C-alpha positions as CSV (number, residue, x, y, z in Angstrom):
1,M,110.7,111.0,71.3
2,L,110.1,110.1,74.8
3,D,113.0,110.1,77.2
4,I,112.0,108.1,80.1
5,N,115.3,108.6,82.0
6,K,115.0,112.6,81.7
7,A,111.1,112.2,82.7
8,L,111.9,110.2,85.9
9,P,114.8,112.5,87.9
10,G,116.2,110.6,91.0
11,I,114.8,107.0,89.8
12,D,117.6,104.5,89.4
13,K,118.1,102.5,86.2
14,K,117.1,99.4,87.8
15,N,113.6,100.7,88.6
16,I,113.3,102.5,85.5
17,E,113.6,99.0,83.8
18,K,111.0,97.7,86.1
19,I,108.5,100.6,85.2
20,K,109.1,99.9,81.6
21,T,108.4,96.0,82.1
22,F,105.5,97.0,84.1
23,I,103.8,99.0,81.3
24,N,104.6,96.4,78.9
25,L,103.0,93.7,81.1
26,A,99.9,95.8,81.3
27,L,99.8,96.8,77.4
28,E,100.1,92.9,76.8
29,F,97.4,91.8,79.3
30,N,95.3,94.7,78.2
31,Q,95.0,93.2,74.6
32,T,92.8,90.3,75.9
33,H,91.6,91.6,79.1
34,N,90.9,95.3,78.7
35,I,91.8,96.4,81.9
36,F,92.4,100.0,80.8
37,V,91.8,102.4,77.8
38,R,95.4,103.0,76.4
39,K,96.6,102.4,73.1
40,N,100.6,102.3,73.6
41,F,103.7,102.5,75.7
42,N,103.7,106.5,75.7
43,E,100.2,106.9,76.5
44,V,100.5,104.4,79.9
45,F,103.9,106.3,80.9
46,E,102.4,109.9,80.4
47,K,98.8,109.2,81.8
48,D,99.3,106.9,84.3
49,I,103.0,106.5,85.5
50,L,103.6,110.3,85.5
51,D,100.1,111.1,87.0
52,C,100.9,108.6,90.0
53,L,104.4,109.8,90.8
54,P,103.2,112.9,93.2
55,I,101.5,110.2,95.5
56,V,104.8,108.1,95.6
57,R,106.9,111.2,96.5
58,E,104.4,111.8,99.4
59,I,104.9,108.4,101.0
60,E,107.9,108.2,103.5
61,K,110.0,105.1,102.9
62,T,108.5,103.2,106.2
63,G,104.9,102.3,106.9
64,S,102.0,100.4,105.6
65,V,99.9,101.7,102.6
66,L,96.4,100.7,101.4
67,D,95.7,101.4,97.9
68,L,91.8,101.4,97.1
69,G,90.5,100.3,93.8
70,S,94.0,99.7,92.1
71,G,92.9,98.3,88.9
72,G,95.6,98.1,86.6
73,G,98.2,98.7,89.4
74,F,98.2,102.8,89.5
75,P,99.3,103.9,91.9
76,G,99.8,100.6,93.9
77,I,102.4,98.8,91.9
78,L,104.3,102.0,91.5
79,I,104.2,102.6,95.2
80,S,105.3,99.1,95.7
81,L,108.1,99.4,93.3
82,L,109.5,102.5,94.3
83,R,109.1,102.1,98.2
84,P,110.3,98.6,98.5
85,K,110.3,99.1,102.5
86,N,106.7,99.7,102.7
87,E,104.1,97.2,103.3
88,V,101.7,97.7,100.4
89,S,98.2,96.2,100.3
90,M,95.9,96.8,97.1
91,V,92.2,96.2,97.2
92,E,90.5,95.5,94.0
93,S,87.2,94.2,93.3
94,S,87.7,92.5,90.0
95,S,89.3,89.2,90.1
96,K,90.4,89.8,86.5
97,K,92.3,92.9,87.6
98,C,93.6,90.8,90.5
99,Y,94.9,88.2,88.4
100,F,97.1,90.7,86.5
101,L,98.2,92.5,89.7
102,K,99.4,89.1,91.1
103,K,101.1,88.5,87.9
104,T,102.9,91.7,87.9
105,I,103.9,91.2,91.6
106,D,105.6,87.9,90.8
107,E,107.1,89.2,87.5
108,L,108.8,92.2,89.4
109,N,109.5,90.3,92.4
110,L,107.6,92.8,94.8
111,N,107.9,91.1,98.1
112,N,106.4,94.1,100.1
113,T,102.9,93.7,98.3
114,K,99.7,91.8,98.8
115,I,96.5,91.9,96.9
116,I,93.1,91.9,98.5
117,N,90.2,90.7,96.2
118,E,87.0,92.2,97.7
119,N,84.6,95.1,97.4
120,I,85.6,97.2,100.5
121,N,83.0,98.6,102.8
122,E,83.0,100.3,106.1
123,N,82.6,96.9,107.8
124,N,86.0,95.3,106.8
125,N,88.5,93.9,108.8
126,I,91.5,94.3,106.6
127,G,93.6,96.1,109.2
128,K,94.9,99.6,109.9
129,Y,97.5,101.6,107.9
130,D,99.6,104.4,107.9
131,I,98.7,105.7,104.2
132,I,95.6,105.3,102.2
133,T,95.8,106.3,98.6
134,A,93.2,106.2,95.8
135,R,93.1,107.3,92.3
136,A,89.6,107.5,90.3
137,F,88.0,105.3,92.8
138,A,85.1,107.1,94.8
139,D,84.5,110.6,96.2
140,I,86.2,111.9,99.2
141,N,83.5,111.3,101.8
142,K,83.0,107.8,100.6
143,I,86.6,107.0,100.7
144,I,86.7,108.2,104.4
145,N,83.5,106.3,105.1
146,I,84.5,103.1,103.9
147,T,88.1,103.1,105.7
148,K,86.9,103.9,109.2
149,N,88.2,100.5,110.3
150,N,91.6,101.1,108.7
151,I,92.7,104.3,110.4
152,T,94.8,105.2,113.2
153,P,95.2,108.9,114.8
154,N,98.3,109.2,112.5
155,T,96.9,107.9,109.0
156,K,97.2,110.2,106.2
157,Y,95.1,110.1,102.9
158,L,96.6,110.8,99.8
159,L,94.0,111.2,97.0
160,L,94.7,111.8,93.3
161,K,91.8,114.0,92.1
162,G,90.8,116.0,89.2
163,T,89.5,119.7,88.8
164,I,89.5,122.0,91.9
165,K,85.7,122.6,91.2
166,K,84.7,118.9,91.7
167,I,87.2,118.6,94.9
168,N,85.7,121.5,96.5
169,K,82.1,120.0,96.1
170,E,83.2,116.9,97.3
171,M,84.6,118.7,100.4
172,E,81.4,120.3,101.2
173,V,80.1,117.3,103.3
174,L,83.3,116.7,105.0
175,N,83.5,117.2,108.9
176,T,86.5,119.6,108.6
177,K,86.4,120.1,112.6
178,Q,88.1,116.7,112.8
179,L,90.1,116.5,109.4
180,T,92.9,118.7,107.9
181,C,92.9,119.0,104.4
182,E,95.5,120.1,101.9
183,I,95.1,120.6,97.9
184,I,98.1,120.7,96.1
185,K,97.8,121.5,92.4
186,L,99.9,119.3,90.1
187,D,101.8,120.1,87.0
188,N,100.2,117.5,84.7
189,K,100.4,118.3,81.0
190,Q,97.4,115.9,80.2
191,A,94.8,117.5,82.5
192,E,94.0,119.4,85.6
193,R,95.0,117.2,88.5
194,H,95.2,117.8,92.3
195,L,96.6,115.9,95.1
196,V,94.3,116.1,98.3
197,K,96.1,115.3,101.5
198,I,93.9,114.7,104.6
199,G,94.7,113.9,108.0
200,L,93.0,113.5,111.5
201,K,92.9,116.6,113.8
């Protein structure tokens, strides 16, 4: 049987309860609106919550965060919940998913969070951010291109990606003279996962 408290070391009971509520809200909404392919609580916890935690751990407890293609709230809602002093903006093009995100924000009382319902492109004017995150959104080069208006010299990208083979292929077209890149292999029992950290030189 899944022991959530043991699986989330360092996270207080109040936030663990909020994570449980988040999962249950997602499953309930998914029954009628199909926001993701998950069957039960444990599957969401293992494939989504645990998958996204490495991104949260890399985020300092101050600063602004832009989460691209937030979908069902992974990792955006989790960042908002566990980093309450950070200002978190979640970009999502689907109105249906934005409705769910807003409902979840209200239910969990996440006052540090806002939803941007648009299809982000390189001409966007949604502001500048300290951290840009993404999971299952787009290839690395596209992410960097569409967020050119959203970075400062100190902006960091935290991108949750799959196989090292695919990551290396995506990085072939990057201008490494202007960027610093670090690939961290994650201990993930579900699949091969890596966290790609990118900054500006």
